C-alpha positions as CSV (number, residue, x, y, z in Angstrom):
1,M,6.7,6.6,-18.4
2,E,6.6,10.4,-19.0
3,P,8.9,12.7,-17.1
4,L,7.4,14.0,-13.8
5,D,6.2,17.5,-13.6
6,I,7.9,19.9,-11.2
7,G,6.5,19.3,-7.6
8,T,5.4,15.7,-8.6
9,V,7.2,12.7,-6.9
10,K,7.2,9.0,-7.9
11,V,6.3,6.6,-5.2
12,N,7.4,2.9,-5.7
13,C,6.0,0.5,-3.2
14,D,6.0,-3.3,-2.6
15,A,4.7,-5.9,-0.3
16,R,6.4,-9.1,0.7
17,I,4.3,-12.0,2.0
18,R,6.0,-14.7,4.0
19,E,4.8,-18.1,5.0
20,D,5.5,-17.3,8.7
21,N,3.1,-14.4,8.5
22,R,5.9,-11.7,9.0
23,N,4.8,-9.5,6.1
24,G,6.8,-6.6,4.9
25,F,5.8,-3.3,3.2
26,G,8.1,-0.6,1.8
27,M,8.2,2.5,-0.3
28,V,10.7,4.8,-2.0
29,V,9.9,8.5,-3.1
30,R,11.9,10.0,-5.9
31,D,11.8,13.4,-7.4
32,L,11.9,14.2,-11.1
33,N,15.6,13.7,-11.2
34,S,15.2,10.3,-9.5
35,A,16.9,11.4,-6.4
36,I,15.5,9.6,-3.3
37,M,13.5,12.1,-1.1
38,A,12.0,9.7,1.4
39,S,11.6,5.9,2.1
40,G,9.8,3.8,4.7
41,S,9.1,0.2,5.7
42,A,6.9,-1.6,8.0
43,W,5.8,-5.0,8.8
44,C,2.9,-6.9,10.4
45,C,2.2,-10.4,11.6
46,S,-1.0,-11.5,10.0
47,S,-2.1,-13.8,7.2
48,L,-2.7,-11.9,4.1
49,S,-3.6,-12.6,0.5
50,P,-1.6,-10.8,-2.2
51,E,-4.5,-8.5,-2.9
52,E,-4.8,-7.5,0.8
53,A,-1.1,-7.0,0.9
54,K,-1.1,-4.8,-2.0
55,A,-4.0,-2.7,-0.6
56,I,-2.2,-2.3,2.7
57,V,1.0,-1.1,0.9
58,V,-1.0,1.3,-1.0
59,I,-2.7,2.8,2.1
60,F,0.9,2.8,3.8
61,A,2.4,4.8,0.8
62,L,-0.4,7.2,0.6
63,S,-0.5,7.9,4.3
64,G,3.2,8.5,4.2
65,M,2.8,11.1,1.5
66,L,0.1,13.0,3.2
67,E,2.1,12.9,6.3
68,L,5.3,14.4,4.5
69,G,3.2,17.0,2.8
70,F,3.4,15.7,-0.8
71,Q,0.2,16.4,-2.8
72,S,1.1,15.4,-6.4
73,L,2.4,11.8,-7.0
74,V,2.5,9.0,-9.3
75,L,2.1,5.7,-7.5
76,E,3.8,2.5,-8.8
77,I,3.2,-0.9,-7.2
78,D,5.7,-3.6,-7.9
């Protein structure tokens, strides 16, 4: 991956699907020097497909970025 521009952050996000329907979502935000600027996690009790879980974690990450005021980002889904 190319280096980030100044003012751009990289957001890594992932979802975990469990058989007991306790699904987890998380994100880590890093700056151009790879320093952690923010992180977050959440969970929900619902039966989800892998595609639904990925969609939810993207919405979770983008909502968090807007709330924190970040406007330029690179999103990576694990």
